N, CA, C and O of each residue as an XYZ file, in Angstrom:
544
protein
N      22.452      3.585    -45.993
C      20.702      3.276    -46.289
C      20.204      2.671    -45.223
O      20.877      1.682    -44.929
N      19.236      2.871    -44.472
C      18.707      2.197    -43.565
C      18.016      0.840    -43.878
O      17.387      0.618    -44.912
N      18.236     -0.177    -42.702
C      17.501     -1.367    -43.043
C      16.121     -1.353    -42.415
O      15.862     -0.660    -41.430
N      15.165     -2.213    -43.073
C      13.789     -1.946    -42.505
C      13.663     -2.421    -41.236
O      12.694     -1.972    -40.625
N      14.431     -3.282    -40.598
C      14.583     -3.363    -39.199
C      14.691     -2.146    -38.419
O      13.875     -1.901    -37.530
N      15.879     -1.184    -38.769
C      16.239      0.203    -38.143
C      15.187      0.985    -38.344
O      14.704      1.565    -37.371
N      14.562      1.175    -39.785
C      13.166      1.870    -39.882
C      12.284      1.528    -39.052
O      11.562      2.419    -38.606
N      12.068     -0.003    -38.561
C      10.970     -0.302    -37.922
C      11.206      0.260    -36.517
O      10.313      0.821    -35.883
N      12.453      0.083    -36.062
C      12.887      0.310    -34.666
C      12.550      1.968    -34.567
O      12.106      2.270    -33.460
N      12.644      2.792    -35.258
C      12.433      4.282    -35.314
C      11.066      4.545    -35.135
O      10.673      5.396    -34.337
N      10.181      3.740    -35.958
C       8.669      4.114    -35.752
C       8.410      3.323    -34.326
O       7.835      4.022    -33.492
N       8.680      2.220    -33.981
C       8.187      1.787    -32.650
C       9.072      3.108    -31.492
O       8.535      3.600    -30.500
N      10.094      3.341    -31.846
C      10.589      4.455    -30.833
C       9.594      5.660    -30.951
O       9.056      6.091    -29.931
N       9.376      6.135    -32.012
C       8.123      7.176    -32.186
C       7.162      7.007    -31.435
O       6.935      7.807    -30.528
N       6.324      5.824    -31.679
C       5.114      5.244    -30.996
C       5.409      5.508    -29.657
O       4.661      6.267    -29.041
N       6.475      4.954    -29.048
C       6.595      4.746    -27.452
C       6.813      6.074    -27.024
O       6.463      6.282    -25.862
N       7.320      7.083    -27.672
C       7.531      8.719    -27.233
C       6.249      9.039    -27.163
O       5.876      9.400    -26.047
N       5.310      9.015    -28.165
C       4.161      9.505    -28.242
C       3.067      8.936    -27.163
O       2.227      9.617    -26.575
N       3.286      7.459    -27.037
C       2.596      7.152    -25.723
C       2.765      7.725    -24.562
O       1.800      8.104    -23.897
N       4.098      7.873    -24.138
C       4.694      8.436    -23.087
C       4.253      9.856    -23.019
O       4.000     10.390    -21.939
N       4.169     10.412    -24.049
C       3.821     11.851    -23.766
C       2.253     11.907    -23.510
O       1.858     12.738    -22.693
N       1.237     11.003    -24.209
C      -0.045     11.112    -23.969
C      -0.215     10.592    -22.395
O      -0.974     11.174    -21.620
N       0.529      9.499    -22.031
C       0.298      9.236    -20.369
C       0.646     10.296    -19.595
O      -0.095     10.566    -18.650
N       1.727     11.032    -19.814
C       2.036     12.015    -18.760
C       1.156     13.323    -18.937
O       0.937     14.006    -17.936
N       0.767     13.609    -19.870
C      -0.432     14.519    -20.280
C      -1.645     13.904    -19.376
O      -2.260     14.662    -18.627
N      -1.895     12.871    -19.437
C      -2.975     12.270    -18.653
C      -2.622     12.518    -17.340
O      -3.403     13.225    -16.705
N      -1.516     12.060    -16.715
C      -1.087     12.202    -15.503
C      -1.243     13.814    -14.956
O      -1.881     14.134    -13.953
N      -0.695     14.510    -15.627
C      -0.743     15.702    -15.198
C      -2.586     16.322    -15.059
O      -3.042     17.050    -14.178
N      -3.252     15.774    -16.148
C      -5.147     16.152    -16.036
C      -5.380     15.307    -14.902
O      -6.251     15.872    -14.240
N      -4.984     14.063    -14.254
C      -5.459     13.829    -13.206
C      -5.131     14.404    -11.858
O      -5.804     14.448    -10.829
N      -3.870     14.850    -12.143
C      -3.441     15.737    -10.746
C      -4.023     16.715    -10.898
O      -4.347     16.978     -9.740
N      -4.518     17.692    -11.671
C      -5.442     18.696    -12.159
C      -6.908     18.371    -11.405
O      -7.585     19.196    -10.791
N      -7.190     17.086    -11.594
C      -8.577     16.623    -11.061
C      -9.721     16.251    -12.201
O     -10.936     16.123    -12.046
N      -8.802     16.103    -13.571
C      -9.572     15.909    -14.631
C      -9.791     14.603    -14.514
O      -9.099     13.916    -13.764
N     -10.957     14.014    -15.373
C     -11.409     12.830    -15.786
C     -10.290     12.126    -16.518
O      -9.415     12.798    -17.066
N     -10.273     10.692    -16.557
C      -9.186     10.029    -17.282
C      -9.946      9.046    -18.091
O     -10.842      8.341    -17.628
N      -9.544      9.035    -19.321
C     -10.025      7.806    -20.357
C      -8.960      7.143    -20.726
O      -8.198      7.726    -21.498
N      -8.667      5.955    -20.345
C      -7.623      5.051    -20.818
C      -8.157      3.773    -21.919
O      -7.591      2.692    -22.078
N      -9.263      4.200    -22.525
C      -9.774      3.225    -23.647
C      -8.563      3.250    -24.872
O      -8.077      4.277    -25.346
N      -8.232      1.934    -25.228
C      -7.392      1.634    -25.756
C      -5.863      1.448    -25.689
O      -5.042      1.064    -26.522
N      -5.771      1.837    -24.465
C      -4.281      1.680    -23.945
C      -3.796      0.465    -23.876
O      -2.579      0.365    -24.030
N      -4.534     -0.688    -23.648
C      -4.069     -2.075    -23.450
C      -3.669     -2.204    -24.959
O      -2.487     -2.463    -25.183
N      -4.508     -2.053    -26.001
C      -3.809     -2.341    -27.474
C      -2.759     -1.614    -27.850
O      -1.876     -2.136    -28.531
N      -2.695     -0.329    -27.475
C      -1.433      0.342    -27.910
C      -0.169     -0.322    -27.258
O       0.778     -0.588    -27.997
N      -0.107     -0.572    -26.069
C       1.001     -1.206    -25.436
C       1.060     -2.530    -25.814
O       2.175     -3.051    -25.828
N      -0.017     -3.261    -26.159
C       0.272     -4.596    -26.651
C       0.903     -4.564    -28.118
O       1.720     -5.392    -28.522
N       0.454     -3.593    -28.785
C       1.131     -3.332    -30.025
C       2.562     -3.056    -30.035
O       3.424     -3.682    -30.652
N       2.712     -2.038    -29.275
C       4.247     -1.800    -28.907
C       5.257     -2.826    -28.548
O       6.416     -2.859    -28.961
N       4.545     -3.867    -27.531
C       5.178     -5.055    -27.341
C       5.411     -5.791    -28.121
O       6.565     -6.213    -28.195
N       4.200     -6.344    -29.214
C       4.447     -7.030    -30.131
C       5.524     -6.560    -31.601
O       6.099     -7.295    -32.404
N       5.479     -5.173    -31.513
C       6.292     -4.683    -32.473
C       7.873     -4.787    -31.998
O       8.766     -5.000    -32.818
N       8.103     -4.626    -30.692
C       9.456     -4.659    -30.283
C       9.790     -6.273    -30.224
O      10.970     -6.509    -30.484
N       9.092     -7.270    -29.974
C       9.179     -8.700    -30.048
C       9.654     -8.990    -31.509
O      10.620     -9.711    -31.759
N       8.945     -8.411    -32.380
C       9.273     -8.868    -33.905
C      10.564     -8.568    -34.495
O      11.004     -8.995    -35.562
N      11.238     -7.607    -33.487
C      12.555     -6.845    -34.132
C      13.559     -7.797    -33.712
O      13.461     -8.365    -32.624
N      14.570     -8.017    -34.552
C      15.890     -8.815    -34.109
C      16.368     -8.191    -32.821
O      16.100     -7.047    -32.453
N      17.115     -9.085    -32.172
C      17.471     -8.717    -30.615
C      18.200     -7.514    -30.509
O      17.845     -6.628    -29.731
N      19.147     -7.421    -31.198
C      20.050     -6.174    -31.086
C      19.142     -4.863    -31.408
O      19.497     -3.862    -30.787
N      17.800     -4.673    -32.458
C      17.319     -3.942    -32.386
C      16.284     -3.257    -31.477
O      15.979     -2.076    -31.311
N      15.784     -4.600    -30.864
C      14.869     -4.362    -29.694
C      15.728     -4.109    -28.633
O      15.212     -3.295    -27.867
N      16.914     -4.504    -28.248
C      17.656     -4.054    -26.952
C      17.911     -2.471    -27.125
O      17.907     -1.732    -26.140
N      18.131     -1.992    -28.428
C      17.879     -0.566    -28.617
C      16.842      0.110    -27.892
O      17.106      1.224    -27.439
N      15.872     -0.311    -27.738
C      14.514      0.424    -27.338
C      14.428      0.271    -25.763
O      13.657      1.012    -25.153
N      15.209     -0.686    -25.065
C      15.089     -0.969    -23.828
C      14.720      0.455    -22.977
O      13.807      0.643    -22.173
N      15.715      1.334    -23.429
C      15.330      2.871    -22.539
C      13.942      3.377    -22.716
O      13.224      3.895    -21.861
N      13.667      3.127    -24.057
C      12.212      3.764    -24.516
C      11.105      2.990    -23.406
O      10.370      3.636    -22.660
N      11.144      1.583    -23.455
C      10.324      0.813    -22.628
C      10.317      1.088    -21.004
O       9.307      1.032    -20.301
N      11.735      1.418    -20.520
C      11.645      1.847    -19.332
C      10.887      2.977    -19.052
O      10.086      2.918    -18.119
N      11.022      4.157    -19.806
C      10.626      5.422    -19.585
C       9.178      5.223    -19.720
O       8.484      6.000    -19.066
N       8.531      4.268    -20.493
C       7.160      4.022    -20.352
C       6.659      3.495    -19.183
O       5.574      3.895    -18.761
N       7.425      2.479    -18.477
C       7.167      1.918    -17.279
C       7.294      3.230    -16.409
O       6.250      3.369    -15.770
N       8.024      4.050    -16.202
C       8.164      5.239    -15.165
C       6.775      5.950    -15.518
O       5.892      5.995    -14.661
N       6.627      6.391    -16.531
C       5.541      7.247    -16.863
C       4.100      6.596    -16.532
O       3.065      7.245    -16.385
N       4.225      5.203    -16.444
C       2.886      4.347    -16.066
C       2.871      4.194    -14.839
O       1.746      4.044    -14.362
N       3.858      4.174    -14.026
C       3.999      3.973    -12.642
C       3.534      5.492    -11.851
O       2.926      5.570    -10.783
N       4.006      6.636    -12.701
C       3.679      8.090    -12.151
C       2.261      8.229    -12.259
O       1.570      8.854    -11.455
N       1.811      7.582    -13.357
C       0.255      8.041    -13.583
C      -0.457      7.048    -12.235
O      -1.214      7.595    -11.434
N      -0.133      5.660    -12.121
C      -0.860      4.796    -11.036
C      -0.649      5.658     -9.897
O      -1.604      5.907     -9.161
N       0.617      6.192     -9.643
C       0.746      7.142     -8.188
C      -0.391      8.215     -8.243
O      -1.245      8.280     -7.359
N      -0.369      8.902     -9.127
C      -1.096     10.111     -9.237
C      -2.670      9.683     -9.059
O      -3.440     10.259     -8.290
N      -3.037      8.507     -9.953
C      -4.483      8.010     -9.681
C      -4.656      7.734     -8.306
O      -5.693      8.110     -7.758
N      -3.728      7.089     -7.631
C      -4.063      6.580     -6.216
C      -3.959      8.182     -5.255
O      -4.755      8.386     -4.339
N      -3.185      8.921     -5.525
C      -3.492      9.908     -4.903
C      -4.550     10.938     -4.932
O      -4.731     11.704     -3.985
N      -5.319     10.959     -6.122
C      -6.463     11.551     -6.181
C      -7.444     10.962     -5.754
O      -8.374     11.676     -5.379
N      -7.591      9.552     -5.660
C      -8.523      8.714     -5.221
C      -8.370      9.011     -3.755
O      -9.328      9.580     -3.232
N      -7.412      8.748     -3.059
C      -7.321      9.279     -1.647
C      -7.852     10.740     -1.251
O      -8.337     10.958     -0.141
N      -7.759     11.453     -1.970
C      -8.026     12.968     -1.979
C      -9.482     12.970     -2.204
O     -10.165     13.624     -1.416
N     -10.068     12.320     -3.186
C     -11.473     12.288     -3.493
C     -12.333     11.659     -2.113
O     -13.399     12.074     -1.658
N     -11.609     10.688     -1.696
C     -12.380      9.901     -0.631
C     -12.322     11.009      0.792
O     -13.263     11.168      1.570
N     -11.262     11.548      0.863
C     -11.291     12.522      1.962
C     -12.539     13.510      2.007
O     -13.437     13.595      2.845
N     -12.333     14.151      0.969
C     -13.184     15.231      0.442
C     -14.833     14.722      0.652
O     -15.677     15.466      1.152
N     -15.141     13.242      0.151
C     -16.363     12.827      0.264
C     -16.659     12.404      1.691
O     -17.826     12.364      2.079
N     -15.762     12.124      2.395
C     -16.018     11.930      4.042
C     -16.401     13.090      4.595
O     -17.387     13.153      5.329
N     -15.380     14.505      4.186
C     -15.707     15.700      4.893
C     -17.042     16.076      4.532
O     -17.828     16.375      5.432
N     -17.440     16.101      3.200
C     -18.834     16.430      2.822
C     -19.905     15.731      3.592
O     -20.777     16.355      4.197
N     -19.818     14.212      3.558
C     -20.697     13.562      4.398
C     -21.099     14.256      5.770
O     -22.166     14.720      6.172
N     -19.806     14.146      6.346
C     -19.795     14.937      7.877
C     -20.653     16.378      7.609
O     -21.719     16.563      8.197
N     -20.256     17.096      6.938
C     -20.995     18.283      6.894
C     -22.522     18.221      6.665
O     -23.319     18.862      7.350
N     -22.876     17.387      5.634
C     -24.213     17.095      5.421
C     -25.229     16.706      6.746
O     -26.283     17.191      7.157
N     -24.385     15.612      7.181
C     -24.938     14.908      8.609
C     -25.091     16.132      9.483
O     -26.220     16.344      9.926
N     -23.980     17.083      9.838
C     -24.298     18.119     10.855
C     -25.325     19.024     10.374
O     -26.092     19.507     11.206
N     -25.461     19.356      8.998
C     -26.307     20.293      8.844
C     -27.694     19.646      8.714
O     -28.574     20.454      8.418
N     -28.117     18.284      8.880
C     -29.388     17.734      8.721
C     -29.667     17.472     10.179
O     -30.801     17.747     10.571
N     -28.739     16.945     11.097
C     -29.068     16.743     12.588
C     -28.708     17.771     13.339
O     -29.184     17.702     14.472
N     -27.884     18.926     13.086
C     -27.434     19.860     13.822
C     -27.080     19.371     15.192
O     -27.217     18.196     15.533
N     -26.580     20.403     16.027
C     -26.146     19.903     17.354
C     -27.427     20.046     18.319
O     -28.372     20.814     18.139
N     -27.276     19.262     19.240
C     -28.431     19.099     20.109
C     -28.494     20.211     20.968
O     -27.483     20.525     21.596
N     -29.766     20.992     21.112
C     -29.750     22.213     21.948
C     -30.449     21.958     23.061
O     -30.585     20.780     23.392
N     -31.027     23.001     23.857
C     -31.912     22.673     24.812
C     -33.259     22.410     24.428
O     -33.742     22.936     23.426
N     -33.967     21.544     25.241
C     -35.260     21.144     25.125
C     -36.227     22.310     24.934
O     -36.137     23.368     25.556
N     -37.139     22.033     24.041
C     -38.162     23.115     23.855
C     -39.110     23.182     25.120
O     -39.347     24.308     25.556
N     -39.590     22.258     25.656
C     -40.416     22.090     27.033
C     -39.599     21.662     28.276
O     -39.063     20.554     28.253
N     -39.494     22.297     29.138
C     -38.519     21.776     30.181
C     -39.496     20.708     30.758
O     -40.724     20.756     30.824
N     -38.531     19.612     31.207
C     -39.409     18.288     31.880
C     -39.838     19.097     33.387
O     -39.269     20.031     33.951
N     -41.063     18.333     33.765
C     -41.253     18.451     34.992
C     -40.827     17.348     35.891
O     -41.477     16.302     35.872
N     -39.562     17.505     36.863
C     -39.435     16.358     37.519
C     -39.894     16.336     38.715
O     -39.360     15.642     39.581
N     -40.859     17.024     38.928
C     -41.406     17.133     40.553
C     -42.552     16.211     40.633
O     -43.112     16.051     41.718
N     -42.916     15.643     39.665
C     -44.202     14.585     39.907
C     -43.775     13.260     39.618
O     -42.827     13.122     38.845
N     -44.364     12.193     40.154
C     -43.386     10.781     39.917
C     -44.049     10.241     38.675
O     -45.188     10.612     38.394
N     -43.375      9.359     37.896
C     -43.807      8.929     36.639
C     -44.010      7.629     36.845
O     -43.360      7.042     37.710
N     -44.988      6.958     36.045
C     -45.254      5.484     35.803
C     -44.031      5.045     35.239
O     -43.183      5.893     34.962
N     -43.831      3.928     35.042
C     -42.848      3.154     34.168
C     -43.007      3.326     33.068
O     -41.970      3.067     32.458
N     -43.926      3.697     32.332
C     -44.421      3.842     30.786
C     -43.922      5.334     30.435
O     -43.764      5.771     29.295
N     -43.705      6.028     31.641
C     -43.436      7.437     31.131
C     -44.489      8.528     31.459
O     -44.276      9.740     31.477
N     -45.496      7.987     31.681
C     -46.747      8.965     31.906
C     -46.900      9.238     33.403
O     -46.777      8.398     34.295
N     -47.175     10.494     33.543
C     -47.405     11.022     35.014
C     -48.477     10.294     35.564
O     -49.454      9.729     35.074
N     -48.023     10.459     36.767
C     -48.914      9.722     37.688
C     -49.853     11.024     38.650
O     -49.370     11.823     39.451
N     -50.845     10.925     38.365
C     -51.454     12.262     39.290
C     -51.356     12.193     40.444
O     -51.289     11.102     41.010
N     -51.311     13.696     41.282
C     -50.570     13.801     42.653
C     -51.555     12.914     43.472
O     -52.768     12.812     43.287
N     -50.768     12.273     44.447
C     -51.421     11.667     45.545
C     -51.686      9.909     45.152
O     -51.950      9.102     46.042
N     -51.592      9.607     44.035
C     -51.758      8.451     43.498
C     -50.209      7.589     43.544
O     -49.219      8.032     42.962
N     -50.200      6.545     44.185
C     -48.532      6.095     43.889
C     -48.801      5.262     42.529
O     -49.792      4.700     42.062
N     -47.430      5.443     42.097
C     -47.091      4.750     40.745
C     -47.614      3.301     40.821
O     -47.701      2.797     41.941
N     -47.939      2.644     39.827
C     -48.306      1.419     39.867
C     -47.504      0.816     38.633
O     -47.024      1.470     37.707
N     -47.447     -0.839     38.839
C     -46.414     -1.356     37.860
C     -47.329     -2.155     36.771
O     -46.899     -3.181     36.244
N     -48.405     -1.712     36.515
C     -49.490     -2.279     35.600
C     -49.489     -1.302     34.450
O     -50.263     -1.460     33.506
């Protein structure tokens, strides 16, 4: 016959495995570009930690490998989120450059050639032939 603590440990282990699978699926989704909803994750993790802490020491130690797996899966998810953020930032920068290039285009030749043969006033106005440019 199993003790209540052993049964509780089995339940906690199953909850840890389910959470690890959920987080691994979330990581795969993020890697594929899907959105991510972590609503309730803090409560699930907090509940697992409280359940482990409520077990006798020997029973809780038996769950150490499951807790380490959760840490590994959370670390992999965090890494994947960071990679997607970097990729998204790079894509946004490329798109902004494309939009700017499309909006402003490359400078081309002037539509009207400049007449550099006649003198110009400092304001940029042409000075009629034969009159010296004035500084007023």
